[in-house]
N, C-alpha and C positions, 0 to 999 in steps of 0.2 A: 504494500500500500504506500503510494507516494502522495503526500498531501502537505500543504503548508500549515501545519498545526503544531501545537506543543503537546498537551495532554488530550487524548480523545474525549475524556470526560468533561473537559472545560471549553470545548469548541464554541458552544452557543454563547456563553458568558463573555468569552474573549472577543467574539465577533461583535457582540452588543457594545462592549467597551470601545472597540474601534469605530463603530457607527456613531457613538456619542462624540468621539473626538473629531470625526469627519464632518458631522452635521450639528453644529451648535444651535441650529434653528429648531431642533427637536429636544424634548426631554426624555432621556433614555434612563430608565430605572433598571439597572443590571440585576439587582437583587430580586425584584419582583418580576423581572422580564416583561416590561411593558414599554412601548415606544409611543409618546404622546406629542402632538404638535404643541409648540411652545406657548401659543396664545389660548390653549384650551383651559377651561370651557369657554366657548364663544357665546356671549349673551344672545338669547333668542334663537339659537341655532340648534337643529337636531344633531346629535353626536353620532358619528359612524365608527363602529368598532368591528374589526375583523381579526383573524388570526388563524393559526394552524401550526403544523410542525415546521421546524426550521429545515433548511436544505433546499428551499424553493426560491431563494432570493433572486430578485428584490421583493417578491411577495413575502410578507405583507408590509414589513417595516419600511420598505422603500417607497411605499405609496401613502405615507402619512404626511399630511400637509394641506395647504390651502387647496380647495377644490376636490379633495379626495377623502381619505380617512382622517379621523381625529385621533385614533389610537389603534395600535396593533399589538397582539399578544403572541410572541413566538414560543412554541413549545420546544421540547427536545427534538432532535432530528427525526422527521417523519412521525412525530407524536403530538397529539392534541395538547394545547395549553390546558392548564387545570382550572377548575371553576373559580378559585380564589383570585387567580391571576386575571381572569376575564372580568370578574366583579370589580377589581381594582381599576382596570382600564375603563369600565363603564362608568364608575363613580367619578373618575378623573375628567370625563368629557361631558358630564351631565350639566347642562345649563338651564334646565327646567322645561325644555321643549321635547324631551324624550330622547331615546337612544335606539338606533337601529343596529342590530347585529347582522353581519354578513357572514354566512357560514357555508363552507364547502360541504357537500354531502358525503361525509365520512362519519361512521357511527360514533367514534369517540368525540369528534368535534361537535356534532349535533347534541349529544348527551351533555357534554360539559358546558356548552353555551346555554342550553335550556336550564341547567342547574344554576348557573351564574345569574341568569335573568330572574329566576324565582327568588334567589337570595337577595338580589339588589332591590327588587320590588318590595319584598317583605321588610327590608331594613330601612330603605330610604323613600319608598313610594314612587321611585322612578318608573316611568312608563317605558317598557322595552318591547320592541318588536323584532322579529327575526325573519330574514329571507334566506332560504337554503338554495345554494347554487347547484344545479344538476344538469349540466349541458353536454356531458360526454355521451356520444352515441355508440361507443364501442361495446359496452356491456350493460345489461340491465342491473345485475347484481354482481358484486365482487367480494374479494376477501375482506375489504374494508367498508363496504357499503351495503345498505338496503336501498335499492334503487340506483339511479345513475350517479356517477361521480361528478363532483364539481371541479372543473379544470380551468381552461383559458378564459371562459366568460367572466370569471371572478374579477379580472382586471377591468374589463369593460363595465361591469356592473358597479364596481367601486368608483370608477371615474364618473359615470353618469349620475348615480345616486349622490355622489359627493358634490357634483355641480348643483343638483337640485337642493341639497341641504344648504349649500353656500348662498343660494338665492333666498333663503329664509322660508322655504316651503315647510308646511307642517309634517309631522311624522307619517301620517297616513299617505300623504302625497309622495314623500321620499320612498316609502315602502312600495307604493304603486309603481314608481319608476323602476325600482330594483326588480320587482316581479316581472315587469314587462320585458326588461332586458334578458332575464333568464328565459322567459318563454320564447323570445325571438332569437335565441342563440343556440348553436350546435357546434360541437368540437369533436376532434379525433386526433390522436397522436401516434407516433411510431418511434422506435428506438433502433439504433445501430449498435449500441453497446449498453451494458448495464451500468450501474453506479455502485460505489462502495461507501457504506455508512461507516464513519470513522470508528465507532465503538465496536463494529463487527469485524472490519479489517479485510473482508473479501467481497467480491461482487455479489449483488443480490441474486442474480441469475446469470447463466452462461449463454452466450450467443457465439456461434461459429463465425469464422471470418467471412463466410459467404451467406450469412443469415441476417434477417432483420425481423423485428417483432412489430406487428401492426395492432394498434388499439391499446397501447400501454397506458397505465395510470401514472400519476406523478410521484408515486412512492416506489416505483420499480415493480409494480404488480405486473404479472404476465398479461399479454394482450389478447386480442381476439384470435389471432392466428400467427404462426411463425412461417415465413416464406423465404425463398431465395432472394438474395440481394438483387435489386432492380434499379434501373435509371430513375433519376428524379422525376421525369415526366410520368412514369408508371406509379411511383410513390404518391405523387399528388393526386392521381386518379383514384388510388386505393383509399385515400383519406377523404377526398371531397365527395365522391359519389354517395357514400352512406350519409354524409352530412346533408347533401342537397335533397336526398330522398326522404329524410326523416321529418323535416319541418312541415311540409315540403317547401323548398324555395321554388319560385316560378319565374318565367321570363318577365323582364321588366322590373324585378326587385332591385332596390338600391340597398347596398350592404356595406357594413364595415367588415373588412377582412384582416384578421390578426394572425400573422405567421410567427409562431413562437419557437425559440430555440430551447432545448431541454438542458442546456448548460455547457455542453462540450462541442457544439457545432458552430463553426466560424460564420461570421456575418456574410461572407461571400457566398456560402452555400445556402443561407437563408434567403438572400436576395435571388439566387438562382431558382430556388423553390417557389418564391413568390411570383416569378415570371411564369412558371408552369401553372400555378394556381390561377393567375390572371387569364391565361389562355383558355383554361377550362371553363372558368366562370363566364368569360366572354362568349364562348361557344354555347352556353346555356341561356344567353341573353340577360345575364345578371351583371349589373353595373357596380363596380367597386367605387363607392363614393368617398369612403375614408379607409385608411389603412394604418397598420402598426406592424413593424417588423423588428424583431430583436428577441433577446432572451429575458423574459419577464416572469415566467412561471417555470422555474427550473427543477431539475431532479439531480442535485449535486453536479457531478461531471458527466452525466449521461449524454451521449451523442444521439441526436435525433431532433424531431420537431413535432409541433402540433399545429393544427389549423382550427381557428374559430371563425365562424361566419355569423354575423348579427344582422337581421333585417332592420333597416332604419326607417324612421319617419322623420318629419321635420322637427318634432320635439326632441327626439333622441339625438339627432344630428347636432342640434344647437347645444345640447348638454355635453356632447363629446367635444365640441369646439370651445366650450367655456374655459376660462383660464384655470390652469393647474400649476402648482409649485410644490413638488415633492422631490426627494433625492433621485427617483428613477423616471419620473414623468414630469415634463415641464414645458408649457407653452402659453402664449397669450399674455405674458407678464414681462 
């Protein structure tokens, strides 16, 4: 195992300390493991809290800031944050307008966020709502989930719901936006290699030199099928066709297309893949109105990518375009 670490047991805390040093605009509590925007709580504003296992950076701490999340809770690598941690983050961003929890559909995350919401409501009376992200078309149930996994749409949902909250919309409206994004988004991913959790020290699964896994999850879960290595144009087809059939997307749709790297794939390959995706969508009569290309929901050093397609309308497009200032996403300011 070759990694830039000291002690495998201290990776998360050490990374949070580094994040605090690099981003003084954030309040990083290494002991409680929460990342909060410096001006939180913002009077009259709905607070947005998300979180999940570490190892998916910049998700979620990299998306804390104006126009996106108010707080993030990183758990151990590929492990849900605990209820006390989530409760601390929720309390830290509560300005009296309520708090929205954005939860990826993994069993531990859903359970711990529910518990934290109940504890917060009982102790402080804070109104907490949750939206569960479930955009992955690869599998219906998996080792980690009951129902579809939450993957790439999480970033899009956090951005659009964050913009709605920044505009001062009430909790019910911010939740409506989040639910609409989830309903309009579909994703699928693939892997060329596995990843290695530092505390484990060996790859999560083995892939031959001439094999790839289609339909993987972000924790290194096995995918839908293992197939021989193929050109990028074929990979794009394997990922996109199930996405387009599932919503279903139709000719004339305007979409946001998010081509995400899993952590070990260089940007040159992601842009090459995006060209193939563009060609396929154009062939279906689907117009890419907005795009995002880069490694935003990673799985440590896994080589591979995922595609997320979100059907847009005027409201969602405006929310995507709204100003955002976070460590990992920044425009309009």
